[in-house]
PLY file of the C-alpha trace (Angstrom):
ply
format ascii 1.0
element vertex 696
property float x
property float y
property float z
element edge 695
property int vertex1
property int vertex2
end_header
8.34 -35.90 33.56
6.17 -38.74 34.91
4.77 -38.77 38.50
2.42 -41.07 40.45
-0.87 -39.93 41.92
-2.84 -42.05 44.47
-6.62 -42.10 44.84
-9.36 -44.47 46.05
-11.86 -45.75 43.51
-15.00 -47.89 43.98
-16.36 -50.61 41.70
-19.57 -51.75 43.54
-20.67 -55.33 43.19
-24.33 -54.26 43.56
-26.09 -51.09 42.51
-25.49 -48.22 44.88
-29.16 -47.89 45.67
-29.30 -51.55 46.77
-26.18 -51.16 48.90
-27.75 -48.09 50.47
-30.97 -50.02 51.17
-29.04 -52.85 52.81
-27.15 -50.30 54.81
-30.41 -48.76 55.96
-31.79 -52.12 57.06
-28.53 -52.92 58.86
-28.58 -49.56 60.57
-32.15 -50.16 61.75
-31.25 -53.58 63.17
-28.18 -52.17 64.89
-30.23 -49.37 66.39
-32.76 -51.91 67.66
-29.94 -54.00 69.16
-28.48 -50.98 70.87
-31.90 -49.98 72.20
-32.31 -53.47 73.67
-28.77 -53.37 74.93
-27.94 -56.64 73.20
-24.44 -57.92 73.72
-22.06 -58.10 70.70
-23.81 -55.21 68.88
-20.48 -53.52 68.21
-18.96 -56.55 66.55
-22.11 -57.04 64.51
-21.85 -53.45 63.36
-18.24 -54.03 62.38
-19.21 -57.14 60.41
-22.00 -55.25 58.62
-19.67 -52.38 57.75
-17.11 -54.81 56.40
-19.80 -56.49 54.31
-21.00 -53.17 52.93
-17.40 -52.15 52.22
-16.84 -55.42 50.43
-19.93 -54.79 48.30
-18.58 -51.28 47.46
-15.34 -52.99 46.31
-12.83 -50.17 47.03
-9.48 -50.07 45.23
-6.33 -48.02 45.64
-5.68 -46.45 42.19
-2.28 -45.08 41.24
-2.25 -42.92 38.05
0.98 -42.64 36.10
1.01 -39.01 34.92
3.30 -37.32 32.40
3.55 -33.61 33.09
3.06 -31.43 30.00
5.40 -28.50 29.46
3.90 -25.06 29.69
4.39 -22.76 26.70
5.72 -19.21 26.88
6.19 -16.76 24.00
8.96 -14.21 23.70
7.84 -11.63 21.10
10.71 -9.43 19.89
9.70 -6.22 18.11
12.18 -5.52 15.30
9.93 -3.18 13.31
11.09 0.12 11.86
10.45 2.07 15.05
13.05 -0.08 16.83
15.76 1.43 14.64
15.63 4.65 16.66
18.68 5.00 18.90
19.43 3.56 21.45
16.83 0.84 20.86
18.92 -1.35 18.51
21.63 -1.70 21.21
19.00 -2.35 23.87
17.41 -5.11 21.79
20.79 -6.64 20.94
21.67 -6.88 24.64
18.29 -7.79 26.11
16.87 -10.32 23.63
19.47 -13.11 24.04
19.62 -12.69 27.82
15.85 -12.85 28.30
15.74 -15.85 25.97
18.42 -17.60 28.03
16.56 -17.00 31.28
13.32 -18.30 29.85
14.96 -21.44 28.48
16.48 -22.22 31.87
13.04 -22.64 33.46
12.35 -26.38 33.81
9.18 -27.74 32.24
8.83 -24.72 29.92
8.65 -24.69 26.13
9.74 -21.34 24.68
8.54 -20.03 21.33
10.25 -17.03 19.75
8.38 -14.53 17.57
10.35 -11.87 15.70
8.45 -9.10 13.94
10.45 -7.66 11.05
9.53 -4.58 8.94
6.86 -5.57 6.39
5.56 -4.20 3.09
2.17 -3.63 4.68
3.66 -2.04 7.79
2.62 1.40 6.58
-1.07 0.47 6.65
-1.23 -1.56 9.87
1.81 -0.42 11.85
3.50 -2.94 14.15
1.43 -6.13 14.29
2.84 -8.09 17.24
-0.17 -9.96 18.61
-1.09 -11.45 15.24
2.18 -13.45 15.06
1.88 -14.32 18.77
-1.61 -15.74 18.19
-0.32 -17.75 15.24
2.55 -19.12 17.34
0.04 -20.33 19.95
-2.57 -21.60 17.48
-1.84 -25.26 18.28
-1.50 -24.77 22.06
-4.47 -25.30 24.43
-5.19 -22.32 26.64
-4.48 -24.49 29.71
-0.81 -24.78 28.70
-0.04 -21.10 28.08
2.25 -19.75 30.80
2.53 -16.17 29.58
3.82 -13.73 26.96
6.89 -11.53 27.20
6.90 -8.55 24.81
10.22 -6.87 24.05
9.07 -3.67 22.37
8.90 0.12 22.46
5.18 -0.17 23.20
4.04 1.10 19.79
1.94 -1.98 19.00
-1.00 -1.45 16.69
-2.89 -4.75 16.79
-3.60 -4.90 20.52
-6.77 -6.82 21.41
-9.36 -4.53 23.01
-9.58 -6.61 26.20
-8.37 -9.80 27.83
-11.33 -11.82 26.56
-10.37 -11.07 22.94
-6.85 -12.31 23.67
-8.17 -15.89 23.72
-6.42 -17.10 26.89
-5.86 -16.08 30.49
-2.13 -15.75 31.10
0.13 -12.89 32.21
1.37 -10.51 29.53
4.60 -8.66 30.32
6.15 -5.70 28.49
9.89 -5.07 28.58
10.01 -1.52 27.30
12.81 -0.30 25.04
13.62 3.33 24.36
14.06 6.24 26.74
11.49 7.97 28.94
10.16 11.42 28.00
11.12 11.20 24.31
10.07 13.97 21.90
9.58 14.14 18.14
8.19 16.38 15.39
5.86 14.85 12.82
4.01 15.96 9.71
0.65 14.44 8.82
-1.83 14.98 5.99
-5.30 14.37 7.51
-7.28 14.97 4.31
-6.12 14.50 0.73
-8.17 13.71 -2.40
-7.29 10.73 -4.56
-7.70 12.72 -7.79
-7.92 16.28 -9.03
-8.58 18.28 -12.18
-5.57 19.29 -14.26
-4.93 23.00 -13.98
-7.21 23.36 -10.97
-6.11 23.74 -7.33
-6.48 20.59 -5.25
-7.40 21.33 -1.61
-5.97 19.34 1.30
-4.91 19.88 4.91
-1.56 19.38 6.67
-0.68 19.30 10.37
2.66 19.74 12.13
2.97 18.58 15.74
5.75 18.60 18.32
5.09 15.44 20.34
6.23 14.98 23.91
7.06 18.60 24.66
7.03 19.23 28.46
4.32 21.71 29.53
6.88 24.03 31.07
8.81 24.19 27.79
5.83 24.78 25.47
5.89 28.55 25.94
9.48 28.77 24.67
8.94 26.60 21.58
8.36 28.20 18.15
4.69 28.35 17.22
5.15 28.12 13.45
7.49 26.50 10.97
8.17 26.30 7.24
6.97 23.49 4.99
8.56 22.83 1.61
6.73 21.14 -1.28
8.09 19.29 -4.32
5.89 18.34 -7.28
7.42 15.42 -9.17
10.78 16.60 -7.81
10.28 20.26 -8.78
10.24 22.83 -5.91
7.00 24.71 -5.26
6.55 27.88 -3.16
7.13 27.09 0.56
4.34 27.46 3.10
4.55 28.74 6.68
2.17 26.87 9.00
1.33 27.10 12.72
2.31 24.12 14.88
-0.48 21.99 16.31
-3.20 23.12 13.90
-4.69 21.71 10.71
-3.85 24.10 7.88
-5.60 24.05 4.47
-3.33 24.28 1.43
-3.87 23.99 -2.32
-1.68 22.13 -4.81
-1.99 22.35 -8.57
-1.71 19.50 -11.07
0.03 20.31 -14.34
-0.60 17.06 -16.22
-2.89 14.07 -16.37
-1.89 10.83 -14.67
-0.20 10.43 -11.32
1.61 13.33 -9.68
3.81 12.75 -6.63
3.98 15.55 -4.05
6.67 15.46 -1.38
5.85 17.66 1.63
8.59 18.22 4.22
8.75 20.23 7.43
11.83 21.66 9.09
13.43 19.68 11.93
11.96 20.36 15.36
13.69 21.16 18.67
13.64 17.42 19.54
13.76 14.66 16.95
13.78 10.88 17.11
13.89 10.61 13.33
13.33 12.83 10.30
11.42 10.04 8.52
8.07 11.35 9.80
8.92 14.94 8.88
7.94 14.09 5.30
4.70 13.04 3.69
4.28 11.69 0.17
1.00 12.29 -1.63
0.05 10.70 -4.94
-2.83 12.39 -6.78
-4.25 11.17 -10.06
-4.76 14.09 -12.43
-7.74 13.98 -14.77
-8.90 16.45 -17.35
-12.39 17.84 -16.94
-12.97 17.83 -20.71
-10.55 18.33 -23.56
-11.73 21.46 -25.36
-10.84 21.24 -29.05
-11.30 23.91 -31.72
-11.39 22.36 -35.23
-11.24 24.80 -38.13
-11.71 23.27 -41.58
-10.56 25.58 -44.36
-12.88 24.00 -46.93
-15.20 21.02 -47.33
-13.39 17.83 -48.37
-13.75 14.04 -47.90
-11.48 13.97 -44.84
-13.43 16.61 -42.90
-15.90 14.04 -41.57
-12.98 11.86 -40.39
-11.77 14.53 -37.98
-15.25 15.28 -36.71
-16.21 11.62 -36.16
-12.92 10.88 -34.44
-13.25 13.76 -32.00
-16.98 13.37 -31.34
-16.53 9.67 -30.57
-14.52 10.58 -27.47
-16.87 11.54 -24.59
-14.00 13.42 -22.94
-13.72 15.85 -25.86
-15.73 19.06 -26.05
-15.55 19.92 -29.79
-16.17 23.25 -31.47
-16.04 22.76 -35.26
-16.27 25.41 -37.95
-15.99 24.86 -41.69
-15.37 27.82 -43.95
-17.87 27.32 -46.77
-18.02 30.85 -48.09
-14.69 32.68 -48.07
-14.76 36.51 -48.17
-13.78 36.73 -51.85
-16.80 34.70 -52.92
-19.52 37.13 -53.98
-22.47 35.29 -55.54
-25.12 37.89 -54.85
-27.06 35.80 -52.30
-28.84 38.12 -49.85
-27.47 37.88 -46.29
-30.93 37.20 -44.92
-31.27 34.09 -47.07
-27.99 32.52 -45.90
-28.68 29.60 -43.57
-25.12 29.45 -42.23
-23.99 31.34 -39.15
-21.19 33.85 -39.36
-17.72 32.70 -38.29
-17.29 34.13 -34.71
-13.61 34.87 -35.18
-13.24 37.52 -32.46
-14.93 35.40 -29.82
-12.90 32.30 -30.65
-9.47 33.74 -31.38
-9.35 36.66 -28.98
-11.88 36.43 -26.16
-12.04 32.66 -25.50
-8.86 31.39 -27.13
-7.22 30.44 -23.81
-10.21 28.25 -22.91
-9.20 25.70 -25.56
-6.66 22.94 -25.01
-6.05 22.04 -28.65
-6.51 23.86 -31.96
-6.66 21.86 -35.21
-6.31 23.44 -38.65
-7.61 21.13 -41.36
-6.72 22.25 -44.92
-6.69 25.85 -43.78
-5.11 28.60 -45.90
-4.82 32.38 -45.61
-7.89 33.74 -47.34
-8.63 36.72 -45.12
-10.97 34.94 -42.71
-8.50 35.14 -39.82
-6.65 38.46 -39.62
-2.93 38.42 -38.92
-3.58 39.61 -35.36
-5.55 36.46 -34.56
-2.87 34.22 -36.05
-0.40 36.02 -33.79
-2.70 35.21 -30.85
-2.60 31.52 -31.79
1.22 31.59 -31.93
1.32 33.13 -28.45
-1.27 30.58 -27.28
1.10 27.73 -28.27
4.23 29.39 -26.87
2.45 29.84 -23.53
1.59 26.14 -23.26
-1.14 25.45 -25.81
-1.25 22.78 -28.52
-1.67 23.05 -32.29
-2.18 20.35 -34.93
-1.99 21.31 -38.59
-3.30 18.81 -41.17
-1.90 20.48 -44.25
-3.44 20.21 -47.70
-1.88 21.23 -50.98
-2.53 24.87 -50.10
0.33 24.70 -47.60
2.69 24.67 -50.61
0.93 27.58 -52.34
0.89 31.33 -52.11
-1.62 31.35 -49.25
0.35 29.02 -47.02
0.08 29.47 -43.27
3.85 29.28 -43.14
3.94 32.88 -44.39
2.07 34.08 -41.30
2.93 34.49 -37.63
2.38 30.74 -37.32
5.46 30.16 -39.47
7.74 30.70 -36.48
6.16 27.81 -34.60
5.69 25.37 -37.50
8.47 22.76 -37.58
8.34 22.12 -41.37
8.88 24.72 -44.11
7.12 24.00 -47.43
9.27 23.56 -50.51
6.44 24.70 -52.79
5.95 21.23 -54.26
2.92 18.96 -53.94
4.11 15.38 -54.37
1.75 13.05 -56.23
2.00 9.25 -56.30
1.06 6.21 -54.33
2.96 5.51 -51.11
2.52 3.84 -47.78
3.29 6.12 -44.80
6.37 4.73 -43.07
7.74 5.12 -39.58
11.12 6.86 -39.65
14.22 5.74 -37.79
13.62 8.26 -35.02
9.89 7.44 -35.16
10.69 3.88 -34.10
12.00 5.36 -30.84
9.30 8.01 -30.39
6.35 6.89 -28.19
3.82 8.43 -30.61
4.75 6.05 -33.44
6.79 3.28 -31.77
4.89 0.02 -31.95
2.10 1.52 -34.06
-0.08 -1.41 -35.24
0.99 -2.51 -38.73
4.15 -0.41 -38.77
6.59 -3.15 -37.83
6.63 -4.83 -41.25
8.33 -3.71 -44.45
6.38 -2.32 -46.23
3.88 -1.35 -43.49
0.67 -3.37 -43.34
-1.73 -0.53 -44.08
-3.27 1.21 -47.07
-1.69 3.72 -49.47
-1.97 7.50 -49.69
-1.48 9.51 -52.90
-0.58 13.10 -52.06
1.60 15.03 -49.64
3.22 18.44 -49.33
6.97 18.67 -49.85
8.67 20.23 -46.83
11.97 20.65 -45.04
12.14 19.96 -41.30
13.46 23.11 -39.64
13.02 21.90 -36.07
11.50 18.95 -34.23
11.34 15.27 -35.23
9.92 13.72 -38.40
8.47 10.51 -36.96
6.77 9.43 -40.24
7.84 9.77 -43.86
6.08 9.47 -47.22
7.01 9.88 -50.87
10.76 10.06 -51.57
11.43 9.91 -47.85
9.86 13.34 -47.37
8.64 14.18 -43.83
5.00 13.29 -43.27
4.38 13.72 -39.53
6.55 16.22 -37.65
6.41 16.88 -33.90
8.01 19.78 -32.06
8.04 21.67 -28.76
7.69 25.45 -28.89
8.19 27.34 -25.65
5.81 25.74 -23.19
3.56 24.33 -25.92
3.67 21.75 -28.69
2.99 21.59 -32.42
2.29 18.64 -34.72
2.16 18.84 -38.52
0.63 16.18 -40.77
1.80 17.07 -44.27
-1.01 15.28 -46.07
-4.80 15.53 -46.08
-5.44 11.89 -46.99
-5.59 10.15 -43.62
-9.30 9.81 -44.35
-8.41 6.97 -46.75
-7.54 4.84 -43.72
-10.87 5.75 -42.10
-12.73 4.59 -45.22
-10.89 1.25 -45.13
-9.10 1.77 -48.44
-6.76 -1.22 -49.05
-7.42 -2.41 -45.52
-7.23 1.03 -43.95
-4.78 1.82 -41.18
-4.41 2.81 -37.50
-5.69 6.36 -37.95
-7.62 6.35 -34.66
-4.62 5.14 -32.63
-2.20 7.48 -34.42
-4.35 10.56 -33.92
-5.10 9.60 -30.34
-1.37 9.37 -29.60
-0.67 12.66 -31.36
-3.40 14.42 -29.38
-2.20 12.93 -26.08
1.39 13.92 -26.86
0.20 17.44 -27.58
-1.62 17.39 -24.24
1.65 16.38 -22.50
0.40 13.02 -21.28
3.28 11.47 -19.28
3.12 8.05 -20.97
3.93 9.64 -24.36
6.93 11.72 -23.30
9.84 10.99 -25.63
12.41 11.92 -22.96
11.21 10.24 -19.80
12.26 8.18 -16.80
9.78 5.99 -14.95
9.96 3.66 -11.97
7.40 1.24 -10.58
7.49 -1.40 -7.84
5.68 -4.71 -8.26
6.13 -8.08 -6.56
9.10 -6.88 -4.54
11.05 -5.57 -7.55
11.82 -2.06 -8.76
11.25 -1.74 -12.51
12.92 1.17 -14.32
12.14 2.40 -17.85
14.11 5.19 -19.50
12.85 6.50 -22.83
14.94 8.67 -25.12
15.33 9.54 -28.79
19.12 9.60 -28.38
21.74 7.38 -26.82
20.84 5.69 -23.57
23.05 5.89 -20.46
24.66 2.72 -19.22
23.33 2.98 -15.66
20.91 4.88 -13.46
21.41 5.80 -9.81
18.86 4.42 -7.35
18.60 5.97 -3.90
17.07 3.53 -1.42
14.72 4.59 1.41
17.62 4.10 3.84
19.62 6.76 1.94
22.10 4.34 0.37
22.69 4.75 -3.39
23.37 1.99 -5.90
24.09 1.98 -9.64
21.70 -0.19 -11.70
22.67 -1.12 -15.29
20.21 -0.41 -18.11
19.43 -2.72 -21.02
18.67 -0.91 -24.32
15.60 -2.43 -26.03
16.24 -0.71 -29.36
12.84 1.03 -29.52
13.74 4.10 -27.51
13.42 2.24 -24.23
16.10 1.07 -21.84
14.93 -1.04 -18.92
16.33 -2.30 -15.64
15.12 -4.24 -12.64
16.40 -4.61 -9.10
15.10 -5.92 -5.79
13.08 -3.53 -3.61
13.67 -4.97 -0.15
13.16 -1.77 1.87
9.91 0.03 2.61
9.69 3.66 1.61
10.44 5.96 -1.31
12.90 4.96 -4.04
14.50 7.75 -6.06
15.84 6.98 -9.54
18.01 9.47 -11.45
19.86 9.47 -14.78
21.62 12.81 -14.32
18.84 14.83 -15.96
15.53 13.32 -14.89
14.26 11.91 -11.63
11.58 9.30 -10.98
10.07 8.03 -7.76
8.48 4.75 -6.70
7.03 3.68 -3.39
7.29 0.34 -1.60
4.61 -0.07 1.03
2.60 2.86 2.33
4.69 6.03 2.39
2.84 7.82 5.17
3.44 4.98 7.56
1.38 4.41 10.67
4.59 2.96 12.09
6.19 6.42 11.92
3.13 8.34 13.11
4.43 8.25 16.69
7.87 6.84 17.46
7.99 7.65 21.18
8.53 4.79 23.59
5.35 4.41 25.64
3.45 1.98 27.85
0.13 3.80 27.38
-1.14 1.50 24.61
-0.36 -1.81 26.32
-0.96 -0.86 29.96
-4.69 -1.77 30.15
-4.11 -5.23 28.70
-0.98 -5.91 30.76
-2.67 -4.90 34.02
-5.81 -6.91 33.24
-3.68 -10.03 32.66
-1.74 -9.57 35.91
1.51 -8.88 34.09
4.04 -6.14 34.55
5.80 -3.35 32.60
9.53 -2.87 33.14
11.67 -0.37 31.25
15.06 -1.75 30.34
16.67 1.62 29.58
19.13 1.29 32.48
20.26 -2.14 31.29
18.73 -4.03 34.23
16.69 -7.04 33.14
14.02 -8.64 35.36
14.31 -12.09 36.88
11.89 -14.74 35.61
9.92 -16.96 38.01
7.23 -19.62 37.95
4.05 -18.68 39.83
0.95 -20.65 40.70
-2.45 -19.61 39.32
-4.02 -16.83 41.35
-0.69 -15.52 42.66
0.99 -12.23 41.72
2.80 -12.54 38.39
5.03 -9.44 38.45
7.08 -7.31 40.80
9.44 -4.35 40.66
12.33 -6.42 39.30
10.79 -9.75 38.30
8.15 -11.23 36.04
6.27 -14.48 36.52
5.05 -17.21 34.20
2.10 -19.26 35.36
2.67 -22.90 36.35
-0.37 -24.70 34.93
0.64 -28.25 36.03
-1.16 -29.76 33.08
-0.64 -33.51 32.49
-1.72 -36.61 30.60
-2.36 -40.03 32.22
-0.04 -42.68 30.77
-1.14 -45.66 32.92
-3.29 -46.80 35.88
-2.54 -49.42 38.62
-5.56 -50.55 40.74
-5.04 -52.54 44.00
-8.19 -53.88 45.84
-8.31 -52.64 49.43
-10.53 -55.59 50.52
-9.56 -58.71 48.59
-11.96 -61.62 48.97
-9.67 -63.64 51.26
-9.12 -60.71 53.54
-12.80 -59.84 53.58
-13.72 -63.47 54.51
-11.21 -63.52 57.34
-12.43 -60.23 58.72
-16.09 -61.19 58.41
-15.52 -64.56 60.14
-13.42 -62.89 62.80
-15.96 -60.22 63.64
-18.82 -62.76 63.49
-17.02 -65.12 65.94
-16.18 -62.29 68.27
-19.77 -61.10 68.18
-21.09 -64.64 68.85
-18.63 -65.08 71.70
-19.62 -61.79 73.25
-23.30 -62.62 72.93
-22.78 -66.09 74.49
-21.32 -64.73 77.73
0 1
1 2
2 3
3 4
4 5
5 6
6 7
7 8
8 9
9 10
10 11
11 12
12 13
13 14
14 15
15 16
16 17
17 18
18 19
19 20
20 21
21 22
22 23
23 24
24 25
25 26
26 27
27 28
28 29
29 30
30 31
31 32
32 33
33 34
34 35
35 36
36 37
37 38
38 39
39 40
40 41
41 42
42 43
43 44
44 45
45 46
46 47
47 48
48 49
49 50
50 51
51 52
52 53
53 54
54 55
55 56
56 57
57 58
58 59
59 60
60 61
61 62
62 63
63 64
64 65
65 66
66 67
67 68
68 69
69 70
70 71
71 72
72 73
73 74
74 75
75 76
76 77
77 78
78 79
79 80
80 81
81 82
82 83
83 84
84 85
85 86
86 87
87 88
88 89
89 90
90 91
91 92
92 93
93 94
94 95
95 96
96 97
97 98
98 99
99 100
100 101
101 102
102 103
103 104
104 105
105 106
106 107
107 108
108 109
109 110
110 111
111 112
112 113
113 114
114 115
115 116
116 117
117 118
118 119
119 120
120 121
121 122
122 123
123 124
124 125
125 126
126 127
127 128
128 129
129 130
130 131
131 132
132 133
133 134
134 135
135 136
136 137
137 138
138 139
139 140
140 141
141 142
142 143
143 144
144 145
145 146
146 147
147 148
148 149
149 150
150 151
151 152
152 153
153 154
154 155
155 156
156 157
157 158
158 159
159 160
160 161
161 162
162 163
163 164
164 165
165 166
166 167
167 168
168 169
169 170
170 171
171 172
172 173
173 174
174 175
175 176
176 177
177 178
178 179
179 180
180 181
181 182
182 183
183 184
184 185
185 186
186 187
187 188
188 189
189 190
190 191
191 192
192 193
193 194
194 195
195 196
196 197
197 198
198 199
199 200
200 201
201 202
202 203
203 204
204 205
205 206
206 207
207 208
208 209
209 210
210 211
211 212
212 213
213 214
214 215
215 216
216 217
217 218
218 219
219 220
220 221
221 222
222 223
223 224
224 225
225 226
226 227
227 228
228 229
229 230
230 231
231 232
232 233
233 234
234 235
235 236
236 237
237 238
238 239
239 240
240 241
241 242
242 243
243 244
244 245
245 246
246 247
247 248
248 249
249 250
250 251
251 252
252 253
253 254
254 255
255 256
256 257
257 258
258 259
259 260
260 261
261 262
262 263
263 264
264 265
265 266
266 267
267 268
268 269
269 270
270 271
271 272
272 273
273 274
274 275
275 276
276 277
277 278
278 279
279 280
280 281
281 282
282 283
283 284
284 285
285 286
286 287
287 288
288 289
289 290
290 291
291 292
292 293
293 294
294 295
295 296
296 297
297 298
298 299
299 300
300 301
301 302
302 303
303 304
304 305
305 306
306 307
307 308
308 309
309 310
310 311
311 312
312 313
313 314
314 315
315 316
316 317
317 318
318 319
319 320
320 321
321 322
322 323
323 324
324 325
325 326
326 327
327 328
328 329
329 330
330 331
331 332
332 333
333 334
334 335
335 336
336 337
337 338
338 339
339 340
340 341
341 342
342 343
343 344
344 345
345 346
346 347
347 348
348 349
349 350
350 351
351 352
352 353
353 354
354 355
355 356
356 357
357 358
358 359
359 360
360 361
361 362
362 363
363 364
364 365
365 366
366 367
367 368
368 369
369 370
370 371
371 372
372 373
373 374
374 375
375 376
376 377
377 378
378 379
379 380
380 381
381 382
382 383
383 384
384 385
385 386
386 387
387 388
388 389
389 390
390 391
391 392
392 393
393 394
394 395
395 396
396 397
397 398
398 399
399 400
400 401
401 402
402 403
403 404
404 405
405 406
406 407
407 408
408 409
409 410
410 411
411 412
412 413
413 414
414 415
415 416
416 417
417 418
418 419
419 420
420 421
421 422
422 423
423 424
424 425
425 426
426 427
427 428
428 429
429 430
430 431
431 432
432 433
433 434
434 435
435 436
436 437
437 438
438 439
439 440
440 441
441 442
442 443
443 444
444 445
445 446
446 447
447 448
448 449
449 450
450 451
451 452
452 453
453 454
454 455
455 456
456 457
457 458
458 459
459 460
460 461
461 462
462 463
463 464
464 465
465 466
466 467
467 468
468 469
469 470
470 471
471 472
472 473
473 474
474 475
475 476
476 477
477 478
478 479
479 480
480 481
481 482
482 483
483 484
484 485
485 486
486 487
487 488
488 489
489 490
490 491
491 492
492 493
493 494
494 495
495 496
496 497
497 498
498 499
499 500
500 501
501 502
502 503
503 504
504 505
505 506
506 507
507 508
508 509
509 510
510 511
511 512
512 513
513 514
514 515
515 516
516 517
517 518
518 519
519 520
520 521
521 522
522 523
523 524
524 525
525 526
526 527
527 528
528 529
529 530
530 531
531 532
532 533
533 534
534 535
535 536
536 537
537 538
538 539
539 540
540 541
541 542
542 543
543 544
544 545
545 546
546 547
547 548
548 549
549 550
550 551
551 552
552 553
553 554
554 555
555 556
556 557
557 558
558 559
559 560
560 561
561 562
562 563
563 564
564 565
565 566
566 567
567 568
568 569
569 570
570 571
571 572
572 573
573 574
574 575
575 576
576 577
577 578
578 579
579 580
580 581
581 582
582 583
583 584
584 585
585 586
586 587
587 588
588 589
589 590
590 591
591 592
592 593
593 594
594 595
595 596
596 597
597 598
598 599
599 600
600 601
601 602
602 603
603 604
604 605
605 606
606 607
607 608
608 609
609 610
610 611
611 612
612 613
613 614
614 615
615 616
616 617
617 618
618 619
619 620
620 621
621 622
622 623
623 624
624 625
625 626
626 627
627 628
628 629
629 630
630 631
631 632
632 633
633 634
634 635
635 636
636 637
637 638
638 639
639 640
640 641
641 642
642 643
643 644
644 645
645 646
646 647
647 648
648 649
649 650
650 651
651 652
652 653
653 654
654 655
655 656
656 657
657 658
658 659
659 660
660 661
661 662
662 663
663 664
664 665
665 666
666 667
667 668
668 669
669 670
670 671
671 672
672 673
673 674
674 675
675 676
676 677
677 678
678 679
679 680
680 681
681 682
682 683
683 684
684 685
685 686
686 687
687 688
688 689
689 690
690 691
691 692
692 693
693 694
694 695
């Protein structure tokens, strides 16, 4: 809209100081004439004033102005907290009507900001003023008429004061939700990011009933039950008092990430059950892997085991080599022996449970370890321990360990034969699907690209999986689970040839590392496993199995809806799938036997920390800006008005947007008030009249 604006402008023909000096002289002469009572002084004064006015050169200036539209912002909060009933219906009814009323205001540009749930919502909560600031980034502060917020009041990026807002305009809040809402929430104030495997991890939890009226607090229960799941497995429940921080301890049973789901019972009043759960991810680490290595006799491969284990700073190794078996009697006095006695009782009875892994290297029954101690080792494995047996030719002889209590946990029974001949260890058919040997460097070619071995023990696999084979297809590396523990058998003592680089060597370090980690139950080497991970907005699923893969897995979305996702078999024991992860929260993946979890966004969301509708957060800013807060729970929407700067901008049933009356000048018309011809006429006229008056 263009309007005209009139004003008087001066373009002096002489400098102002000179005009002022002439005016002073004229004023003195006029004063002298008046003092002498000279006739015609009035007309002379008029002539002088006209002359001075002509020197000032006044003009009537008319500016052509184009009025600039003011800008208002309607910010609609559609974050997760607005899904609580009856807020969706309130938003659906109020948003289009408020938008219509704002658009009907003449000379007003309306900008709409909609805040949807975001991946980062869990960290920052509802960020409403950030998008509002971006929407007004190209608007001068002089054009901003005001902001209308349609929200439940749970806004987490409020500026601390009006100065930080960046402009001076009314801010109004149209409040969704119901008054006096109540909700129960569970929070975890302190939780470590990692913990030691097998050790309790301390943390604190807190259960609160928000919004309970004071008169009702006495009748509310003062404690409630909290349930805990560790990687989907139930743990003993905990009873906690309400309104207090309670210390609890959780135990990690494996290295890597462990997901704990902590859930509290529903409270007397609930807005949602989403904040009754907390999800905690703790990274489990082992303090040190304690390994007991017992070498039955000195041999070239003994140094291989020791070097391999000592090279790992996370391994605490105890190594004993039996140099002098009991039957060897050479007459050397005990005092002259430089070797220490084998502390069998201390190792295999008193401190056996302190070890994580026991390795027998070429060990045979020669009376060093009594049958009772071998029985202790068998129980150690069945109760969750790990045993690796690197068998030499003695495993096929009369003193084989298979004819001891360890025989019931060994997966391979010796045939009594020691097979001689050159061969390259090969990965078996099932080994190509097992994570210990699948993708082993050099094993993908035929024959494998590594050096030869020359001896192995003949054996029959009684239980477990033969993941590597040797001469005549005989089992070479056998893995098995026994009770809660695990056993691995390497039916050859010539892996040291790879360490020495014979014929190019082989991946002995990687193979033994994988075997040890499988024995230690590392999650990434589980042969029957289901994993899920979210990256770049997609849910990736990997199912590993030694058998047939299912066609689909069931994915439960954070909203509770379930979908079937097809799997693609990769042929190496893995089947993979991928689907979009558009919702924030916890995704649950199941194949009928196993369950995996993956999180999109932060699970313990700040958005869900308090879901009650409130004006407490925004009230200081709204009042400082001159705006108003109106709850729309009853369906009544406020009228919208234009107000001048300095006037009230809100009432009981109306809100105001400031009328800034900003403009740009599009043209200027200047008309002289004293054109030369008019000035000459007036000067001559007043001069003649003054002369005539003086002549009388």
